[in-house]
Residue frames relative to the residue before (quaternion, step in Angstrom):
aa qw qx qy qz dx dy dz
M 1.0000 0.0000 0.0000 0.0000 0.00 0.00 0.00
R 0.6710 0.5281 -0.2962 0.4278 3.51 1.14 -0.62
Q 0.6472 0.5293 -0.2848 0.4689 3.50 1.40 -0.36
L 0.4437 0.7165 -0.4375 0.3135 3.55 1.33 -0.18
P 0.6574 0.5066 -0.3395 0.4427 3.62 0.78 -0.87
R 0.6857 0.4953 -0.2592 0.4661 3.54 0.93 -1.09
R 0.6690 0.4685 -0.3136 0.4843 3.68 0.94 -0.70
T 0.5905 0.5472 -0.3608 0.4708 3.62 1.08 -0.61
L 0.7203 0.4279 -0.2869 0.4645 3.57 0.65 -1.09
I 0.6030 0.5246 -0.3838 0.4624 3.73 0.94 -0.54
G 0.6644 0.5085 -0.3057 0.4544 3.47 0.99 -0.89
L 0.6471 0.5146 -0.3409 0.4475 3.56 1.02 -0.53
V 0.5989 0.5414 -0.3368 0.4845 3.49 1.22 -0.75
Q 0.6773 0.4917 -0.2831 0.4685 3.57 0.85 -1.08
W 0.5954 0.5479 -0.3609 0.4637 3.69 1.07 -0.51
Y 0.6461 0.5403 -0.2828 0.4590 3.47 1.00 -0.94
R 0.6827 0.5225 -0.2719 0.4324 3.46 1.04 -1.08
T 0.6822 0.5123 -0.2542 0.4556 3.49 1.27 -0.73
W 0.8264 0.2816 -0.0792 0.4812 3.45 0.78 -1.17
I 0.7248 0.4130 -0.2406 0.4961 3.71 0.92 -0.61
S 0.6944 0.5494 -0.2595 0.3857 3.60 0.66 -1.34
P 0.6470 0.5199 -0.3275 0.4515 3.74 1.00 -0.88
M 0.7357 0.4204 -0.3075 0.4330 3.63 0.99 -0.41
R 0.5969 0.5246 -0.3159 0.5183 3.47 1.37 0.24
P 0.4062 -0.6430 0.5314 0.3730 3.73 -0.95 0.67
P 0.6089 -0.5765 0.4429 0.3173 3.39 -1.39 0.65
T 0.0209 0.8341 -0.5466 0.0708 3.62 -0.50 1.20
C 0.5121 0.6767 -0.4393 0.2946 3.61 1.08 -0.29
R 0.2609 -0.8037 0.5223 0.1152 3.50 -0.77 1.10
F 0.6452 0.5104 -0.3273 0.4649 3.55 1.22 0.23
M 0.2379 -0.6850 0.6766 0.1278 3.46 -1.42 0.40
P 0.4877 -0.2864 -0.7750 0.2819 1.75 -1.22 2.19
T 0.6306 -0.5201 0.3752 0.4372 3.58 -1.16 0.47
C 0.6928 -0.4601 0.3441 0.4358 3.60 -1.33 0.30
S 0.7105 0.4489 -0.2818 0.4629 3.68 0.63 -1.07
E 0.5997 0.5097 -0.3732 0.4912 3.73 1.10 -0.64
Y 0.6584 0.5097 -0.3174 0.4539 3.57 0.90 -0.83
A 0.6642 0.4902 -0.3408 0.4499 3.60 0.87 -0.81
V 0.6352 0.5237 -0.3258 0.4648 3.68 0.87 -0.65
E 0.6892 0.4517 -0.3170 0.4695 3.48 0.89 -0.80
A 0.6450 0.4928 -0.3673 0.4541 3.62 0.99 -0.86
L 0.6373 0.5216 -0.3568 0.4410 3.66 0.81 -0.86
S 0.6682 0.5226 -0.2931 0.4410 3.66 0.94 -0.97
R 0.7338 0.4260 -0.2249 0.4790 3.51 0.89 -1.02
H 0.8212 0.2968 -0.1160 0.4733 3.62 0.65 -1.01
G 0.5056 -0.5870 0.4834 0.4075 3.83 1.11 -0.29
A 0.7868 -0.4113 0.2784 0.3663 3.38 -1.66 0.24
L 0.7319 0.4489 -0.2796 0.4298 3.62 0.57 -1.26
R 0.7328 0.3822 -0.2665 0.4959 3.56 0.60 -1.05
G 0.6235 0.5651 -0.3720 0.3918 3.69 0.86 -0.53
V 0.6422 0.5261 -0.3113 0.4625 3.44 1.19 -1.03
Y 0.6451 0.5488 -0.3076 0.4336 3.55 1.09 -1.14
L 0.6583 0.5235 -0.2908 0.4561 3.68 0.97 -0.90
S 0.7090 0.4471 -0.2728 0.4722 3.53 0.96 -0.97
T 0.5785 0.5336 -0.3903 0.4779 3.63 1.06 -0.48
I 0.6460 0.5096 -0.3372 0.4575 3.61 0.74 -0.92
R 0.6587 0.5334 -0.2938 0.4419 3.62 0.96 -0.92
L 0.6806 0.4847 -0.2294 0.4992 3.54 1.08 -0.88
L 0.6060 0.5174 -0.3514 0.4915 3.61 1.19 -0.24
K 0.6029 0.5574 -0.3231 0.4705 3.45 1.28 -0.50
C 0.6138 0.5964 -0.3601 0.3713 3.55 1.06 -0.59
G 0.5292 0.5925 -0.4827 0.3686 3.48 -0.69 1.10
P 0.7137 -0.4826 0.2982 0.4108 3.57 -1.29 0.18
W 0.6333 0.5868 -0.3362 0.3763 3.48 1.21 -0.52
H 0.7021 0.3558 -0.2343 0.5706 3.67 1.33 -0.27
R 0.4703 -0.7355 0.4195 0.2490 3.51 -0.91 1.07
G 0.4277 -0.7259 0.4461 0.3018 3.60 1.26 -0.27
G 0.2894 0.7360 -0.5702 0.2222 3.73 -0.86 -0.48
W 0.7702 -0.3286 0.3375 0.4300 3.47 -1.52 -0.62
D 0.2120 0.7419 -0.6172 0.1540 3.45 -0.79 1.28
P 0.0849 -0.8345 0.5434 0.0333 3.45 -0.10 1.33
V 0.6415 -0.4815 0.4206 0.4241 3.47 -1.42 0.35
P 0.4823 -0.6628 0.5056 0.2689 3.51 -1.06 0.95
Q 0.4999 -0.6295 0.4860 0.3430 3.59 -1.12 0.62
């Protein structure tokens, strides 16, 4: 039961990657991509911390940040 929120959120990210992302041009300036980062953060840290880390990562997305390698913290 504790894994339900995490699995639901990962499912939402995977839904986005399947249905929304292919309709958009590739613009992510990070490695791993933001959606890959979100899935890894949720898998590794659970729903609460995973959402927090993913939100911080999405806030970095824009022309003011140079991007590059930005792995999920241990």
